[in-house]
BADREN-861423 format. One record per residue (C-alpha): residue number from 1; y, x, z. Coordinates in steps of 0.1 Angstrom, whole numbers, m for minus. Each point is the difference from the previous one (the first is absolute). Example, Ala and Ser with C-alpha at 12.3 -4.5 7.8 and 13.67 -1.06 7.14 Angstrom:
BEGIN
{1 {m45 123 78}};
{2 {34 14 m7}};
//
This chain:
BEGIN
{1 {m385 m857 684}};
{2 {m8 m4 39}};
{3 {m30 17 9}};
{4 {m20 m25 21}};
{5 {m33 20 m8}};
{6 {m9 39 16}};
{7 {m5 24 m28}};
{8 {m14 29 m7}};
{9 {14 14 m34}};
{10 {m4 34 10}};
{11 {m35 m12 2}};
{12 {5 m16 m38}};
{13 {6 33 m16}};
{14 {m32 18 16}};
{15 {m21 m33 m9}};
{16 {17 m13 m31}};
{17 {m9 m31 12}};
{18 {39 m16 13}};
{19 {24 m18 m8}};
{20 {28 m20 23}};
{21 {m5 m30 m24}};
{22 {14 m20 m28}};
{23 {1 m40 m2}};
{24 {m23 m14 23}};
{25 {m10 35 14}};
{26 {38 2 16}};
{27 {1 m38 13}};
{28 {m32 8 17}};
{29 {12 28 21}};
{30 {30 m27 9}};
{31 {m28 m19 14}};
{32 {m25 20 22}};
{33 {24 26 19}};
{34 {m15 m10 33}};
{35 {m37 m10 m10}};
{36 {m13 35 m9}};
{37 {5 36 m12}};
{38 {m12 7 m31}};
{39 {5 24 m31}};
{40 {18 m19 m28}};
{41 {m22 0 m34}};
{42 {4 m4 m32}};
{43 {m17 m32 m13}};
{44 {m43 3 m5}};
{45 {8 1 m35}};
{46 {27 28 m2}};
{47 {m17 24 24}};
{48 {m8 31 m13}};
{49 {m37 m3 m18}};
{50 {m16 32 15}};
{51 {10 m8 38}};
{52 {m27 m19 21}};
{53 {9 m13 36}};
{54 {m30 8 25}};
{55 {6 m24 33}};
{56 {m13 16 32}};
{57 {m12 m35 8}};
{58 {m19 m6 m27}};
{59 {m18 33 3}};
{60 {m11 m3 36}};
{61 {m23 m28 m15}};
{62 {m23 28 m14}};
{63 {m3 19 22}};
{64 {30 25 m5}};
{65 {14 27 25}};
{66 {17 20 m27}};
{67 {16 0 m35}};
{68 {m33 13 m16}};
{69 {m19 m25 12}};
{70 {19 m25 m20}};
{71 {19 13 m26}};
{72 {m37 8 m22}};
{73 {5 m40 m5}};
{74 {26 9 m29}};
{75 {m4 11 m33}};
{76 {7 40 m7}};
{77 {m1 6 38}};
{78 {m29 24 14}};
{79 {m5 16 35}};
{80 {15 35 7}};
{81 {m11 28 23}};
{82 {37 9 14}};
{83 {m12 26 22}};
{84 {m34 m12 14}};
{85 {16 m36 12}};
{86 {28 18 20}};
{87 {24 m21 m24}};
{88 {m2 m28 m20}};
{89 {2 4 m41}};
{90 {m19 m17 m31}};
{91 {m3 9 m34}};
{92 {26 m19 m30}};
{93 {m12 m3 m36}};
{94 {m19 31 7}};
{95 {25 21 19}};
{96 {1 6 40}};
{97 {30 m11 15}};
{98 {m8 32 28}};
{99 {11 m19 28}};
{100 {35 m5 m10}};
{101 {10 m34 7}};
{102 {29 m14 11}};
{103 {15 m21 32}};
{104 {21 m27 m8}};
{105 {11 19 m29}};
{106 {3 32 15}};
{107 {m24 28 3}};
{108 {m29 m7 26}};
{109 {m15 32 20}};
{110 {m30 5 m10}};
{111 {m33 26 13}};
{112 {3 m10 34}};
{113 {m13 m34 7}};
{114 {m14 m33 m16}};
{115 {28 m29 m2}};
{116 {m14 m28 18}};
{117 {4 m32 m25}};
{118 {8 m20 29}};
{119 {30 17 4}};
{120 {10 m11 m39}};
{121 {7 m34 m16}};
{122 {m11 12 m34}};
{123 {m9 26 m26}};
{124 {15 2 m34}};
{125 {m18 21 m22}};
{126 {16 6 m33}};
{127 {m19 18 m32}};
{128 {18 20 m20}};
{129 {27 21 16}};
{130 {37 m7 m2}};
{131 {17 34 11}};
{132 {35 m17 m7}};
{133 {m12 m25 29}};
{134 {m22 23 19}};
{135 {8 34 m1}};
{136 {m26 28 m9}};
{137 {m35 m6 3}};
{138 {m35 m13 m17}};
{139 {1 m10 m37}};
{140 {m22 m26 11}};
{141 {22 m21 20}};
{142 {12 m3 37}};
{143 {m7 m15 38}};
{144 {23 m23 22}};
{145 {m6 m11 33}};
{146 {25 m23 10}};
{147 {2 m4 38}};
{148 {m2 m30 25}};
{149 {37 m10 6}};
{150 {20 m21 21}};
{151 {4 m40 m8}};
{152 {24 m24 14}};
{153 {m32 m24 4}};
{154 {m21 3 32}};
{155 {m40 19 m6}};
{156 {m18 12 28}};
{157 {m36 7 m2}};
{158 {m27 22 13}};
{159 {m34 13 m16}};
{160 {m30 12 14}};
{161 {m31 16 m20}};
{162 {m32 17 4}};
{163 {m26 11 m20}};
{164 {m26 25 m12}};
{165 {1 29 m4}};
{166 {15 1 34}};
{167 {38 m13 m6}};
{168 {26 m18 22}};
{169 {33 m9 m20}};
{170 {31 m22 21}};
{171 {28 m9 m12}};
{172 {32 m11 14}};
{173 {28 m19 m20}};
{174 {29 m15 12}};
{175 {31 m11 m22}};
{176 {29 m17 19}};
{177 {37 m11 m7}};
{178 {22 15 23}};
{179 {24 m23 19}};
{180 {26 12 m19}};
{181 {m6 m19 m36}};
{182 {10 30 m23}};
{183 {m25 19 18}};
{184 {m42 1 m2}};
{185 {m22 25 13}};
{186 {m40 8 m7}};
{187 {m23 20 19}};
{188 {m38 13 m13}};
{189 {m24 22 19}};
{190 {m34 2 m16}};
{191 {m29 23 16}};
{192 {m36 9 m10}};
{193 {m27 18 15}};
{194 {m25 3 m26}};
{195 {m30 20 m18}};
{196 {1 6 m35}};
{197 {m37 m2 m5}};
{198 {0 41 m12}};
{199 {m16 18 32}};
{200 {25 20 20}};
{201 {35 m15 m18}};
{202 {14 m31 21}};
{203 {34 m18 m14}};
{204 {17 m8 33}};
{205 {38 m10 m7}};
{206 {31 m13 21}};
{207 {34 m18 m17}};
{208 {28 m11 13}};
{209 {25 m14 m16}};
{210 {31 m17 6}};
{211 {29 m15 m22}};
{212 {33 m15 3}};
{213 {22 m18 m21}};
{214 {35 m13 m3}};
{215 {15 m24 m24}};
{216 {26 m16 m10}};
{217 {9 m20 m35}};
{218 {11 36 m13}};
{219 {m17 26 15}};
{220 {m29 10 20}};
{221 {m13 34 20}};
{222 {m39 4 3}};
{223 {m6 23 25}};
{224 {m40 14 5}};
{225 {m21 22 20}};
{226 {m34 13 m1}};
{227 {m23 20 20}};
{228 {m32 6 m16}};
{229 {m29 19 16}};
{230 {m39 4 m14}};
{231 {m31 24 8}};
{232 {m20 m3 m35}};
{233 {m21 35 m5}};
{234 {6 15 m30}};
{235 {m30 m13 m24}};
{236 {m22 27 m24}};
{237 {m13 m24 m17}};
{238 {m33 7 m15}};
{239 {m15 18 m32}};
{240 {m15 m10 m38}};
{241 {m30 23 5}};
{242 {m27 3 m25}};
{243 {10 m26 m21}};
{244 {5 m29 24}};
{245 {28 m4 28}};
{246 {m12 5 44}};
{247 {7 m31 12}};
{248 {0 m4 40}};
{249 {3 38 9}};
{250 {32 14 22}};
{251 {14 28 m1}};
{252 {23 m3 26}};
{253 {m10 24 31}};
{254 {8 m24 36}};
{255 {21 21 11}};
{256 {29 m5 m26}};
{257 {30 m24 14}};
{258 {29 m8 m14}};
{259 {34 m15 14}};
{260 {24 m11 m24}};
{261 {38 m20 11}};
{262 {26 m12 m21}};
{263 {36 m12 14}};
{264 {17 m20 m29}};
{265 {39 m12 4}};
{266 {14 m20 m33}};
{267 {27 m14 m5}};
{268 {18 m30 m29}};
{269 {32 m11 m3}};
{270 {15 m24 m25}};
{271 {32 m16 m9}};
{272 {8 m30 m27}};
{273 {36 13 m12}};
{274 {5 m35 m17}};
{275 {5 m5 m39}};
{276 {m40 12 m7}};
{277 {5 37 17}};
{278 {m24 7 30}};
{279 {m3 35 19}};
{280 {m29 15 21}};
{281 {m8 28 16}};
{282 {m40 13 11}};
{283 {m6 29 21}};
{284 {m31 13 18}};
{285 {m11 25 22}};
{286 {m34 9 3}};
{287 {m15 29 25}};
{288 {m36 5 0}};
{289 {m24 24 19}};
{290 {m37 9 m8}};
{291 {m26 18 25}};
{292 {m34 5 m12}};
{293 {m35 16 m6}};
{294 {m17 2 m25}};
{295 {m34 13 m2}};
{296 {m25 m6 m29}};
{297 {m6 17 m33}};
{298 {23 16 m23}};
{299 {m16 m6 m37}};
{300 {m31 m12 m15}};
{301 {m21 35 m10}};
{302 {m18 9 m39}};
{303 {m30 4 12}};
{304 {m19 m13 33}};
{305 {3 m23 22}};
{306 {21 14 29}};
{307 {41 m14 3}};
{308 {21 34 14}};
{309 {15 m15 29}};
{310 {35 0 2}};
{311 {21 3 34}};
{312 {38 m14 4}};
{313 {25 m5 28}};
{314 {37 m8 m9}};
{315 {29 m15 9}};
{316 {22 m17 m21}};
{317 {41 m10 3}};
{318 {11 m25 m26}};
{319 {39 m12 m3}};
{320 {11 m24 m29}};
{321 {31 m16 m8}};
{322 {9 m22 m21}};
{323 {34 m21 m18}};
{324 {7 m25 m23}};
{325 {35 m18 m9}};
{326 {5 m19 m29}};
{327 {30 m26 m10}};
{328 {m14 m31 m25}};
{329 {16 m29 m14}};
{330 {m14 m30 m15}};
{331 {22 m18 m27}};
{332 {m1 m20 m31}};
{333 {14 m1 m35}};
{334 {2 m30 m22}};
{335 {m39 m12 2}};
{336 {m13 38 13}};
{337 {m7 10 35}};
{338 {0 35 15}};
{339 {m8 21 29}};
{340 {11 38 m1}};
{341 {m5 22 28}};
{342 {11 39 5}};
{343 {m15 22 32}};
{344 {m11 36 10}};
{345 {m29 9 22}};
{346 {m7 29 16}};
{347 {m36 6 17}};
{348 {m8 32 19}};
{349 {m32 12 13}};
{350 {m2 29 26}};
{351 {m44 11 11}};
{352 {m2 30 27}};
{353 {m33 12 2}};
{354 {m18 22 22}};
{355 {m40 4 m6}};
{356 {m27 22 9}};
{357 {m33 m1 m21}};
{358 {m31 18 m14}};
{359 {m25 m11 m26}};
{360 {m35 13 1}};
{361 {m7 2 36}};
{362 {m29 m24 2}};
{363 {m21 m19 m26}};
{364 {m10 m34 m4}};
{365 {m29 m20 m10}};
{366 {12 m21 m29}};
{367 {m27 m26 15}};
{368 {m5 7 37}};
{369 {33 16 11}};
{370 {m1 19 35}};
{371 {28 5 19}};
{372 {m16 20 29}};
{373 {21 35 m8}};
{374 {28 17 19}};
{375 {37 m8 m10}};
{376 {12 32 m15}};
{377 {22 21 24}};
{378 {38 m3 m8}};
{379 {3 39 m6}};
{380 {m25 m8 m35}};
{381 {24 m21 m14}};
{382 {27 5 m23}};
{383 {31 m18 10}};
{384 {27 m15 m22}};
{385 {34 m11 3}};
{386 {25 m20 m21}};
{387 {23 m23 m13}};
{388 {10 m17 m29}};
{389 {34 m18 m5}};
{390 {m5 m28 m28}};
{391 {28 m22 m14}};
{392 {14 m26 m27}};
{393 {34 m11 m8}};
{394 {10 m26 m29}};
{395 {20 m25 m15}};
{396 {m9 m29 m17}};
{397 {12 m29 m18}};
{398 {m19 m31 m14}};
{399 {8 m31 m16}};
{400 {m17 m37 m6}};
{401 {13 m22 m26}};
{402 {m14 m36 m6}};
{403 {10 m14 m29}};
{404 {m4 m37 m3}};
{405 {m30 m16 12}};
{406 {m24 16 m22}};
{407 {11 36 m1}};
{408 {0 35 30}};
{409 {8 35 m6}};
{410 {0 28 28}};
{411 {11 33 m4}};
{412 {8 28 22}};
{413 {6 38 6}};
{414 {m5 23 26}};
{415 {8 43 6}};
{416 {m19 22 24}};
{417 {5 28 17}};
{418 {m33 15 22}};
{419 {m2 30 19}};
{420 {m29 13 21}};
{421 {3 33 24}};
{422 {m26 20 17}};
{423 {4 21 29}};
{424 {m26 22 23}};
{425 {4 27 23}};
{426 {m7 23 m24}};
{427 {15 m14 m38}};
{428 {28 m27 m10}};
{429 {m1 m14 m37}};
{430 {10 m35 m14}};
{431 {m29 m16 m15}};
{432 {20 m15 m28}};
{433 {31 m17 m10}};
{434 {1 m24 m27}};
{435 {17 m32 m17}};
{436 {m6 m25 m20}};
{437 {14 m31 m15}};
{438 {m17 m34 m2}};
{439 {4 m31 m22}};
{440 {m15 m30 4}};
{441 {m2 m32 m28}};
{442 {m15 m37 3}};
{443 {m1 m29 m14}};
{444 {m15 m35 4}};
{445 {4 m33 m19}};
{446 {m13 m37 10}};
{447 {m24 m9 m25}};
{448 {m2 m37 18}};
{449 {4 m9 31}};
{450 {m34 12 13}};
{451 {m4 32 m23}};
{452 {21 32 m1}};
{453 {1 31 m19}};
{454 {12 31 14}};
{455 {4 39 m8}};
{456 {10 30 14}};
{457 {6 37 m1}};
{458 {m2 24 33}};
{459 {4 36 5}};
{460 {m15 19 30}};
{461 {6 38 16}};
{462 {m13 17 24}};
{463 {6 37 13}};
{464 {m18 26 m11}};
{465 {m2 33 28}};
{466 {4 31 m8}};
{467 {7 26 m30}};
{468 {m14 10 m33}};
{469 {m9 38 m6}};
{470 {36 5 m10}};
{471 {12 m16 36}};
{472 {15 m26 m14}};
{473 {m4 m36 14}};
{474 {m22 m28 m17}};
{475 {19 m28 m11}};
{476 {m11 m35 20}};
{477 {m35 m18 m11}};
{478 {14 m28 m26}};
{479 {m16 m32 m10}};
{480 {5 m32 m21}};
{481 {m15 m39 3}};
{482 {4 m20 m29}};
{483 {m16 m34 8}};
{484 {m1 m30 m12}};
{485 {m18 m38 5}};
{486 {5 m35 11}};
{487 {m3 m18 33}};
{488 {2 m36 14}};
{489 {m1 m17 33}};
{490 {m40 6 m3}};
{491 {m5 37 m8}};
{492 {7 25 m26}};
{493 {m10 24 m29}};
{494 {12 34 m8}};
{495 {m3 34 m16}};
{496 {17 30 7}};
{497 {1 35 m7}};
{498 {13 31 25}};
{499 {4 33 m11}};
{500 {5 35 21}};
{501 {12 31 m13}};
{502 {12 33 17}};
{503 {m34 2 21}};
{504 {m4 34 13}};
{505 {m33 19 m13}};
{506 {m9 38 m5}};
{507 {16 18 m20}};
{508 {m22 20 m26}};
{509 {22 31 2}};
{510 {2 10 34}};
{511 {m26 m7 23}};
{512 {11 m18 33}};
{513 {30 m18 m17}};
{514 {7 m34 m7}};
{515 {19 m16 m33}};
{516 {10 m36 m3}};
{517 {m21 m8 m31}};
{518 {m24 m27 14}};
{519 {2 m34 m8}};
{520 {m19 m34 13}};
{521 {m1 m35 m13}};
{522 {m9 m30 14}};
{523 {m8 m39 m22}};
{524 {m15 m26 1}};
{525 {1 m42 10}};
{526 {8 m20 30}};
{527 {m9 m37 5}};
{528 {7 m19 27}};
{529 {m10 m37 8}};
{530 {8 m27 32}};
{531 {m15 m32 m5}};
{532 {m10 m32 18}};
{533 {m34 m9 m9}};
{534 {2 m28 20}};
{535 {25 m18 26}};
{536 {m18 22 31}};
{537 {m11 30 m20}};
{538 {26 25 m19}};
{539 {m15 34 m19}};
{540 {23 30 1}};
{541 {m16 26 m28}};
{542 {10 34 m16}};
{543 {m15 23 m23}};
{544 {12 37 m14}};
{545 {m12 24 m33}};
{546 {17 35 6}};
{547 {m9 29 m20}};
{548 {18 30 17}};
{549 {m5 33 m19}};
{550 {19 39 6}};
{551 {10 4 m36}};
{552 {11 35 7}};
{553 {m10 25 21}};
{554 {m11 38 0}};
{555 {m24 m5 29}};
{556 {m27 m14 m25}};
{557 {6 m33 7}};
{558 {14 m13 m30}};
{559 {m16 m33 m9}};
{560 {m15 m7 38}};
{561 {8 m35 16}};
{562 {23 4 34}};
{563 {m22 m5 28}};
{564 {m1 m24 24}};
{565 {10 m22 m31}};
{566 {m25 m28 m8}};
{567 {m2 m10 m35}};
{568 {m7 m41 9}};
{569 {8 m10 32}};
{570 {9 m41 15}};
{571 {m4 m28 26}};
{572 {m3 m30 14}};
{573 {14 m25 24}};
{574 {m14 m34 11}};
{575 {21 m18 28}};
{576 {m11 m32 14}};
{577 {13 m26 22}};
{578 {m21 m29 6}};
{579 {30 m17 22}};
{580 {31 14 18}};
{581 {m13 15 28}};
{582 {m27 23 m19}};
{583 {4 27 m24}};
{584 {m26 20 m15}};
{585 {4 34 m23}};
{586 {m33 17 m20}};
{587 {11 34 m20}};
{588 {m15 24 m22}};
{589 {10 31 m11}};
{590 {m15 21 m30}};
{591 {11 35 m8}};
{592 {m20 19 m32}};
{593 {m14 36 m5}};
{594 {30 27 3}};
{595 {5 33 m3}};
{596 {m7 19 31}};
{597 {26 27 m5}};
{598 {23 11 m32}};
{599 {m26 23 m15}};
{600 {m28 m26 m3}};
{601 {m27 14 17}};
{602 {m12 m29 18}};
{603 {7 m37 m2}};
{604 {4 m23 30}};
{605 {m22 m32 m4}};
{606 {11 m35 m3}};
{607 {m2 m26 31}};
{608 {5 m32 6}};
{609 {13 m12 35}};
{610 {3 m30 16}};
{611 {27 m16 29}};
{612 {m2 m33 18}};
{613 {28 m18 23}};
{614 {4 m34 21}};
{615 {23 m15 19}};
{616 {m1 m32 20}};
{617 {32 m13 14}};
{618 {m11 m17 35}};
{619 {34 m15 7}};
{620 {39 9 m9}};
{621 {m3 34 20}};
{622 {m30 12 m1}};
{623 {m24 14 m30}};
{624 {m33 20 m1}};
{625 {m7 26 m24}};
{626 {m28 12 m13}};
{627 {m4 27 m27}};
{628 {m30 21 m12}};
{629 {14 32 m20}};
{630 {m28 18 m28}};
{631 {m22 m29 9}};
{632 {m34 13 m17}};
{633 {8 33 20}};
{634 {m2 14 m38}};
{635 {m3 43 m2}};
{636 {30 11 m24}};
{637 {25 25 m9}};
{638 {34 m13 7}};
{639 {19 28 m15}};
{640 {1 38 m11}};
{641 {24 24 3}};
{642 {1 35 m12}};
{643 {m34 25 m9}};
{644 {m24 m19 26}};
{645 {19 m23 25}};
{646 {m21 m34 1}};
{647 {12 m28 21}};
{648 {m26 m24 12}};
{649 {12 m36 m1}};
{650 {2 m21 31}};
{651 {m35 m10 14}};
{652 {m7 m39 9}};
{653 {31 m9 25}};
{654 {m1 m37 22}};
{655 {28 m9 18}};
{656 {5 m34 23}};
{657 {35 m7 9}};
{658 {25 m26 12}};
{659 {36 m6 1}};
{660 {23 m19 24}};
{661 {31 m15 m4}};
{662 {26 m3 28}};
//
């Protein structure tokens, strides 16, 4: 079998989307070697039913410049906080990802800067985690970023945009086949100088991302480098006070600053071994630094309208490595077709932290914060140094079988070992050592040429840090999702239930200790619809009903709703193309009332947000673009976290831009 289109089989394991093609797919690889560089995916009717791909070009039509701005158009997806905007995060089916995204299948660096969508080809959102494919993480699912890669088709463009609140963004994207017919290169360079609409919180970014591809009929090698810089002050968000959110007030001192830098090197090698066998190797090295000053508030007090001030100078250094090796084979036995994969993976993250902080040296009025106080002397600061090292090692096996034209079966198993260590100048200890075995099962049945039924059972796990009162490490969090449904090219309907156990909760026999008696559950219904209303007008709609609960807990929260998980949410998007040169988009997102915290002591109110965009193609090389985010400038709570953090949704943002091809 000739390998005539570049593939990422290691990414296939992480995203669960790719195969190397049966029948027509294999023939297509023969035909398109030099035309484009793509990740081969299964036919639409055979893709995993709970995975959605967001094209970043489509996201930009409604003014999106980060994942959160477009992901909430998917049912079951809500915006997350993730360290007050330093990194991206979402909630999937009631559970937070805590910023644990992957980049081309390997762990992305989080908590250092927001990834610019201009550097991405697409974003894969998988709801309901399959740990066989993804490793440790949230039971709600996973998000995988796919970076722009070289292709053998020349494509060059420069984009400029500006808008309000004050923002300016530029993108240079050059993709070029090289003189040697087996080589191609790509350079992506993006820069931004912007205000977020929150006082004293900017969002300046710069990303440089060159890549180089060597490809023959039997093998390919991809080399990537990325340098990223961002200055985005730590946003202390806002508070819920006396029964209502406090909107349009910033608690960020103008003397705050942030300098975050990331350098990444990555490589992917694949080789066709013949007779259906293929080997692949993927590796990455990421180094990141943060130098920043936080000046804001620490927490919301029980009484009064004065917030205790918080001051921190901090320096972080982070180094992480990712490695994945895989051997796969495709073959046929009679009328059945098979694809089996076996691999090993390893990911490690080391974080060195130095911080000097103090709480309560000043106070901020909730409604009119004033920053006219003197900054604390270094002698009054509490100093901390620490190093954490976390590592996951695993092997996995996954098999897919197509039995005739109707039945598809999938089974997989993964064995992971997880370690975490903590070291400071005064103490050193192991935070956790644990192992877990995850299993996944799935089936599809082609009801007719238009409709397919599917069912799946996926397991997830995540480490629990710490020990119980007997100095025993906790077993990992474990989740199981069951899902059944039907789908067609026009939409899907499914019902799911996620149960998670081994949640740490208070030990009633030992003050200050924890035990693994907590449990949570999320269950619901999701529906998607894609419908051409006329030859020029398309409709896309989504809806979710979700009931997320704490089912067992020693903290008095048993029966409460999980925070930030609305019972009802949905979206609607209309695309209108009156002619070949014009494209208009109107979108609406509705999020119902949500519990603000797990104690259910307050609710975040429901909201509806409107977004709009337009594109005009002046000629073959020039396109004008316009977008309005939060068209009606609604004040709303986008997310809540912890006991009292409230994230206000972004204010209205208007952007005008132009793209030139050359």
